[in-house]
BAFI-3210 file (N, C-alpha, C; in Angstrom, 3 decimals, decimal comma, padded with zeros to 6 digits):
// residues 172
n [1|2|3|4|5|6|7|8|9|10|11|12|13|14|15|16|17|18|19|20|21|22|23|24|25|26|27|28|29|30|31|32|33|34|35|36|37|38|39|40|41|42|43|44|45|46|47|48|49|50|51|52|53|54|55|56|57|58|59|60|61|62|63|64|65|66|67|68|69|70|71|72|73|74|75|76|77|78|79|80|81|82|83|84|85|86|87|88|89|90|91|92|93|94|95|96|97|98|99|100|101|102|103|104|105|106|107|108|109|110|111|112|113|114|115|116|117|118|119|120|121|122|123|124|125|126|127|128|129|130|131|132|133|134|135|136|137|138|139|140|141|142|143|144|145|146|147|148|149|150|151|152|153|154|155|156|157|158|159|160|161|162|163|164|165|166|167|168|169|170|171|172]
n.u [000,559|001,704|003,449|002,272|000,775|003,177|003,682|001,329|001,853|004,089|003,460|001,324|002,462|004,301|002,275|001,582|004,100|004,165|001,891|002,714|004,856|004,374|002,324|003,562|003,257|002,447|004,495|007,166|008,361|010,772|014,044|015,500|013,866|013,265|013,260|011,843|008,077|005,337|004,380|001,984|001,385|001,133|-000,993|-000,546|000,206|-001,450|-003,604|-002,426|-002,241|-005,056|-005,497|-003,999|-006,041|-008,001|-007,370|-006,415|-009,070|-010,970|-009,581|-007,265|-003,765|-002,064|-002,075|-001,343|001,165|001,964|001,777|003,354|006,852|008,915|009,901|007,733|006,531|003,943|002,023|000,053|-002,955|-001,428|001,273|003,454|005,723|004,857|004,561|003,681|002,871|001,723|-000,027|-001,971|-002,678|-003,570|-006,050|-007,076|-008,156|-010,141|-012,175|-012,621|-014,036|-015,983|-017,363|-019,064|-020,426|-021,476|-021,661|-020,803|-018,883|-019,693|-017,309|-016,734|-015,500|-013,855|-011,916|-009,038|-005,976|-002,341|000,773|003,939|006,446|009,027|011,119|014,107|013,599|012,193|009,697|006,233|003,353|000,384|-002,794|-005,670|-009,220|-011,804|-015,380|-016,505|-019,141|-020,109|-022,294|-024,429|-025,480|-027,469|-028,702|-027,182|-025,497|-022,399|-020,631|-016,752|-014,483|-011,969|-008,339|-005,895|-002,066|-000,554|002,610|004,798|006,544|008,561|006,777|005,367|004,140|005,954|005,044|002,267|000,204|-002,204|-005,577|-008,548|-011,530|-014,818|-017,601|-020,677|-023,729|-026,654|-028,252|-026,666]
n.v [-000,460|001,301|001,632|002,216|004,014|005,922|006,183|007,489|010,076|010,297|010,619|012,487|014,649|014,210|015,265|017,995|019,369|019,254|020,134|022,709|024,018|026,270|026,238|025,866|026,354|026,539|027,657|029,926|031,965|033,674|033,752|034,069|033,339|030,843|028,019|029,486|029,087|029,501|030,652|031,449|034,895|036,834|037,870|040,107|042,410|042,284|043,770|046,137|046,613|046,333|049,030|050,795|051,510|051,680|054,526|055,940|056,121|058,009|059,539|060,228|061,082|061,342|058,813|057,273|057,482|057,537|054,225|053,352|053,493|056,190|056,165|055,122|053,876|054,387|053,134|053,159|051,928|052,961|052,238|053,631|055,212|056,269|058,948|059,282|062,296|062,894|061,301|062,301|065,241|064,244|062,860|065,396|066,797|064,423|064,573|066,494|067,117|065,033|066,759|068,891|067,311|066,300|063,430|060,333|057,659|054,804|051,847|048,453|046,368|043,414|040,695|039,885|039,027|037,678|036,719|035,496|035,897|035,996|033,789|035,537|037,917|039,271|040,682|041,022|040,242|041,892|041,162|042,607|043,374|044,890|046,206|049,147|052,134|054,770|057,010|059,469|062,793|062,652|060,720|058,968|056,216|053,944|051,109|049,495|046,827|047,112|046,182|045,996|045,760|045,257|045,562|045,037|045,614|045,088|045,708|048,314|049,857|049,762|049,218|050,247|049,236|049,071|048,222|048,175|047,099|047,218|046,844|045,681|046,679|045,328|045,623|046,333]
n.w [000,212|000,771|-000,934|-003,423|-002,464|-002,651|-005,755|-007,036|-006,101|-006,663|-009,555|-009,915|-008,661|-011,646|-013,191|-012,500|-012,653|-015,538|-016,588|-015,755|-017,748|-020,465|-023,106|-026,408|-029,679|-033,567|-035,770|-036,880|-039,489|-039,698|-040,018|-038,088|-036,051|-036,260|-034,706|-032,966|-031,255|-030,904|-027,460|-024,497|-023,708|-020,815|-018,210|-017,640|-019,763|-020,961|-019,550|-019,644|-022,380|-022,482|-020,272|-021,751|-023,940|-023,477|-022,109|-023,942|-025,566|-024,578|-024,117|-022,971|-022,859|-020,687|-019,254|-021,274|-021,721|-018,916|-019,550|-021,033|-023,249|-023,581|-026,285|-027,745|-030,807|-033,397|-035,523|-038,547|-040,783|-042,982|-042,300|-041,800|-039,703|-036,289|-033,848|-030,402|-030,523|-033,377|-032,678|-030,631|-032,206|-034,069|-033,024|-032,226|-034,666|-035,458|-034,026|-033,007|-036,700|-035,506|-033,518|-035,023|-036,409|-034,188|-033,504|-031,768|-030,695|-029,974|-027,790|-028,029|-025,933|-027,762|-027,586|-026,332|-026,059|-025,181|-026,754|-026,951|-028,633|-029,416|-027,369|-026,207|-026,289|-024,319|-024,908|-025,051|-027,507|-028,196|-028,523|-029,677|-030,074|-031,524|-031,675|-033,126|-033,062|-035,058|-034,464|-035,550|-036,069|-038,126|-037,860|-039,078|-038,773|-038,450|-038,812|-037,014|-036,926|-035,121|-035,059|-032,930|-031,884|-029,317|-028,613|-025,420|-022,882|-020,189|-018,497|-019,802|-022,807|-026,269|-028,726|-030,790|-033,501|-035,463|-037,647|-039,731|-040,476|-042,281|-040,755|-043,054|-043,637|-043,237|-045,259|-047,460]
ca.u [000,453|002,833|004,409|000,911|000,699|003,967|003,460|000,410|002,613|004,815|002,340|000,219|004,068|004,781|001,749|001,545|005,272|003,850|001,007|002,928|004,626|003,902|002,190|003,962|002,474|002,864|006,180|008,254|009,787|011,627|015,418|016,077|013,246|013,227|013,343|010,613|006,927|004,240|003,362|000,819|002,402|001,172|-002,149|-000,189|000,359|-003,174|-004,062|-001,606|-002,760|-006,159|-005,384|-003,902|-006,419|-009,320|-007,144|-006,838|-010,860|-011,217|-007,928|-006,552|-002,679|-000,987|-001,864|-001,072|002,565|002,578|002,044|004,341|008,191|009,095|010,003|006,301|006,258|002,297|002,403|-001,600|-002,931|-000,114|002,707|004,598|005,723|004,093|005,204|002,987|002,325|001,321|-001,490|-002,859|-003,290|-005,235|-007,340|-007,954|-008,699|-010,983|-012,557|-013,271|-014,922|-017,203|-018,419|-019,156|-021,566|-022,802|-021,620|-020,962|-018,514|-018,782|-016,455|-016,852|-013,960|-014,381|-011,169|-007,420|-005,038|-000,722|001,109|005,600|007,264|010,610|011,296|015,033|014,029|011,222|009,050|005,307|002,420|-000,956|-003,783|-007,364|-010,374|-013,277|-016,089|-016,994|-020,335|-020,013|-023,655|-024,549|-027,098|-028,518|-029,125|-025,821|-024,681|-021,222|-019,901|-016,320|-013,756|-011,249|-007,679|-004,591|-001,382|000,118|004,290|004,581|008,328|009,028|005,805|005,397|003,877|007,022|004,537|000,902|000,040|-004,245|-006,540|-009,705|-012,200|-015,930|-018,634|-021,539|-025,009|-027,410|-028,754|-025,138]
ca.v [000,388|002,117|001,880|002,516|005,769|006,965|006,163|008,572|011,252|010,358|010,641|013,812|015,979|014,448|015,984|019,308|019,370|019,101|021,260|024,908|024,835|027,114|025,312|026,009|025,978|027,234|027,737|031,263|031,583|034,119|033,509|035,007|032,393|029,620|027,346|029,237|028,575|030,739|030,221|031,922|035,924|037,372|038,438|041,557|042,703|042,308|044,861|047,252|047,189|047,283|050,331|052,187|051,795|052,354|055,550|056,196|056,140|057,934|060,889|060,096|060,915|060,894|057,586|056,226|057,697|056,587|053,105|053,669|053,829|057,261|055,947|054,223|054,263|053,507|052,057|052,551|051,323|053,177|051,324|054,925|055,197|057,903|059,341|060,004|063,963|063,053|060,472|063,630|065,829|063,339|062,824|066,415|067,415|063,502|064,520|068,665|066,819|064,588|068,139|069,318|066,218|065,920|062,697|060,108|056,897|053,837|050,816|047,136|045,433|042,011|040,167|040,657|037,860|038,351|035,746|035,383|035,545|035,457|034,015|036,016|039,798|039,718|041,217|039,992|040,768|042,155|041,592|042,995|042,950|046,477|046,637|050,859|052,246|056,312|057,642|061,038|063,616|062,658|058,816|057,840|054,689|052,981|050,066|048,964|046,242|047,501|045,352|046,337|045,111|046,165|045,693|045,342|044,923|045,429|046,678|049,342|049,801|049,946|050,119|049,778|049,670|049,321|048,177|048,088|046,689|047,612|045,878|045,631|046,304|044,149|046,253|046,179]
ca.w [-000,048|000,602|-002,502|-004,624|-002,511|-003,739|-007,458|-007,219|-005,711|-008,168|-010,824|-009,174|-009,459|-012,758|-013,937|-011,913|-013,203|-017,324|-016,834|-015,552|-018,833|-021,212|-023,834|-027,891|-030,695|-034,063|-036,438|-037,961|-040,453|-039,745|-039,639|-036,420|-034,903|-036,987|-033,647|-031,539|-031,574|-030,233|-026,301|-024,187|-022,563|-019,627|-018,094|-016,707|-020,730|-021,978|-018,596|-020,241|-023,674|-022,477|-019,910|-022,808|-025,431|-023,194|-021,984|-025,851|-026,533|-023,743|-024,392|-021,445|-022,507|-019,597|-018,741|-022,636|-021,644|-018,051|-019,561|-022,545|-023,251|-024,177|-027,907|-028,596|-032,215|-033,687|-037,307|-038,873|-041,428|-043,807|-041,687|-041,569|-037,782|-036,043|-032,416|-029,885|-030,767|-034,231|-032,330|-030,120|-033,055|-035,237|-032,392|-031,925|-036,152|-035,310|-032,170|-033,572|-036,975|-034,787|-033,088|-035,555|-036,262|-033,484|-033,704|-030,886|-030,694|-028,537|-028,179|-027,352|-026,718|-027,746|-027,152|-026,134|-025,923|-025,518|-027,084|-026,642|-030,317|-029,067|-025,113|-025,910|-025,727|-023,204|-025,443|-026,124|-028,170|-026,996|-029,848|-029,417|-031,522|-030,649|-032,189|-033,026|-033,373|-034,576|-034,846|-035,986|-035,347|-039,163|-037,477|-039,690|-037,835|-039,105|-037,506|-037,807|-036,094|-034,934|-034,281|-032,417|-031,886|-028,683|-028,294|-024,326|-022,478|-018,837|-018,412|-020,764|-023,969|-027,182|-029,915|-030,492|-034,914|-035,680|-039,034|-039,133|-041,208|-041,863|-040,914|-043,644|-043,300|-044,204|-046,618|-048,055]
c.u [001,398|003,353|003,534|001,197|002,248|003,969|002,269|001,251|003,082|004,308|001,743|002,076|004,517|003,686|001,429|002,883|004,982|002,805|001,458|003,123|003,787|003,623|003,063|003,306|003,164|004,420|006,595|008,895|010,801|012,893|015,745|015,248|012,320|012,801|012,350|009,476|005,986|004,013|002,672|001,911|001,583|-000,095|-002,413|-000,515|-000,836|-003,592|-003,334|-002,240|-004,500|-006,348|-004,817|-004,544|-007,767|-008,811|-006,983|-008,229|-011,206|-010,585|-007,280|-005,063|-002,156|-001,146|-001,487|000,733|002,899|002,991|002,682|005,714|008,769|009,180|009,007|006,871|003,996|002,789|000,108|-002,291|-002,162|001,394|003,127|004,207|005,076|005,065|003,342|001,788|001,646|-000,298|-002,544|-002,875|-004,055|-006,341|-007,958|-008,322|-009,999|-012,161|-013,709|-014,261|-016,162|-018,037|-019,341|-020,457|-022,302|-022,834|-020,753|-020,002|-018,493|-018,431|-016,976|-015,947|-013,959|-013,657|-009,985|-007,311|-003,151|-000,170|003,016|005,818|008,588|010,916|012,530|014,915|012,960|010,187|007,415|003,915|001,227|-002,373|-005,373|-008,029|-011,694|-014,002|-016,855|-018,002|-019,895|-022,061|-023,430|-025,456|-027,633|-029,636|-028,232|-025,368|-023,274|-020,836|-018,657|-015,203|-013,027|-009,839|-006,326|-003,296|-000,995|001,785|004,357|005,254|008,453|007,841|005,267|005,429|005,295|005,861|003,008|000,682|-002,156|-003,925|-007,324|-010,396|-013,639|-016,995|-020,216|-022,671|-025,586|-028,141|-027,910|-024,769]
c.v [001,354|002,322|002,091|004,015|006,585|006,975|007,335|009,645|011,710|011,094|011,911|014,780|016,191|015,045|017,804|019,718|020,118|020,205|022,393|024,794|025,218|026,004|025,840|025,088|027,080|026,665|029,925|030,661|032,320|033,975|033,588|033,882|031,230|028,457|027,660|029,175|029,701|030,426|031,898|033,829|036,280|038,198|039,830|042,204|042,713|043,224|045,672|047,293|047,695|048,722|051,143|051,954|052,431|054,139|056,771|056,484|057,688|060,065|061,542|060,522|061,049|059,865|056,806|056,688|057,462|054,731|052,647|054,048|054,786|057,544|054,947|055,135|053,306|053,829|052,349|052,048|051,226|051,646|052,176|054,982|056,745|057,354|059,968|061,272|063,441|062,425|061,752|064,318|065,380|063,209|063,441|066,671|065,361|064,605|066,259|067,947|066,512|065,348|068,693|068,682|065,817|064,261|061,648|058,447|056,252|052,483|050,396|046,368|043,381|040,386|040,861|039,198|038,089|036,325|036,295|034,836|034,837|035,302|034,355|037,152|040,575|040,803|040,093|040,726|040,803|041,944|041,986|043,027|043,960|045,847|048,424|050,718|053,575|056,379|059,684|061,787|063,488|061,188|058,694|057,078|053,838|052,286|049,920|048,052|046,853|046,867|045,638|045,523|045,901|045,305|045,464|044,440|045,562|046,655|048,694|048,967|050,288|050,160|050,000|050,053|048,947|048,848|048,000|047,227|046,947|046,989|046,706|046,138|045,539|044,282|045,863|044,923]
c.w [-000,433|-000,488|-003,396|-003,726|-002,687|-004,835|-007,427|-007,060|-006,548|-009,142|-011,057|-010,120|-011,076|-013,344|-014,351|-012,913|-014,870|-017,383|-016,270|-016,376|-019,685|-022,519|-025,417|-028,432|-032,193|-034,970|-037,182|-038,627|-040,982|-039,448|-037,824|-035,673|-035,376|-035,753|-032,918|-032,496|-030,722|-029,258|-026,246|-023,311|-020,907|-019,215|-017,959|-018,311|-021,262|-020,934|-019,278|-021,016|-023,045|-021,704|-021,184|-023,764|-024,794|-022,316|-023,584|-026,316|-025,739|-023,092|-023,393|-021,480|-021,907|-019,156|-019,911|-022,082|-020,406|-018,212|-020,975|-022,317|-023,908|-025,772|-028,623|-029,965|-032,645|-035,312|-037,560|-040,333|-043,000|-043,744|-042,030|-039,607|-037,353|-034,287|-031,858|-029,859|-031,973|-033,501|-031,444|-031,451|-033,782|-034,462|-031,984|-033,208|-035,666|-034,245|-032,715|-035,097|-036,483|-033,809|-033,428|-035,723|-035,431|-033,411|-032,526|-031,543|-029,702|-029,059|-027,659|-027,649|-026,547|-026,943|-027,188|-025,192|-026,206|-025,673|-026,919|-028,257|-029,991|-027,592|-025,363|-025,619|-025,608|-023,460|-025,438|-026,790|-028,356|-028,777|-028,919|-030,894|-030,796|-031,733|-031,438|-033,532|-033,387|-035,204|-034,937|-035,525|-036,140|-038,796|-038,560|-038,328|-039,219|-038,577|-037,898|-036,401|-036,112|-034,395|-034,778|-032,022|-030,803|-028,496|-026,813|-023,765|-021,374|-018,614|-019,187|-022,454|-024,711|-028,352|-030,549|-032,581|-034,691|-036,868|-038,398|-039,643|-041,094|-041,787|-042,257|-042,890|-043,718|-045,593|-047,960|-049,567]
res [m|k|k|l|n|i|k|y|f|a|v|v|l|i|f|l|f|v|g|c|e|a|p|t|v|g|y|n|t|y|e|w|g|k|d|y|k|f|s|l|g|s|e|e|s|v|e|i|a|v|i|v|s|e|a|l|d|k|r|d|f|e|t|v|e|m|y|s|t|d|s|i|s|f|y|g|g|d|g|i|k|r|d|l|s|w|i|k|e|r|t|a|f|r|d|s|v|r|a|v|n|k|a|t|v|d|v|e|l|k|h|a|y|s|i|v|l|n|p|n|n|g|r|e|v|v|k|t|h|f|i|y|t|y|k|d|s|l|d|n|v|d|k|w|r|q|y|e|t|y|v|v|k|d|g|k|v|d|r|w|s|g|a|w|q|d|i|p|e|e|t|e]
***
């Protein structure tokens, strides 16, 4: 009986050890990463990305700066590297157009997750998906999906990129 208990205990320890390791999946075709597979990142990086996204939506640039590196880079659909001052200017312009149109924009977070692409560089890539809904005073409504990527290292966002996709109306 004593030997049986030791065997069960050993099996439980093995399962705990194996279960605690981060699973890796996929493949990488970059020369620098051909031996790497993707693994799950941390909840902390997801929380940081969501905080920065919400701060951008609320125009709280102080919080954005607090959770970003000094050299944060922003990339939109055109692939051109931007800095935080450009984001502030562009946001002010969009807000002024929306104010003239008496428009509102609502946002709904659909998902956020973090992955590690290269376990040696300390960066996590957080992917997010939002649904934005624009409404103006003429009852125009537009919806789009916003896909955002945040690169987080040492608790700070180093890079942000975004792309969007129109959600067609049923009548289109």
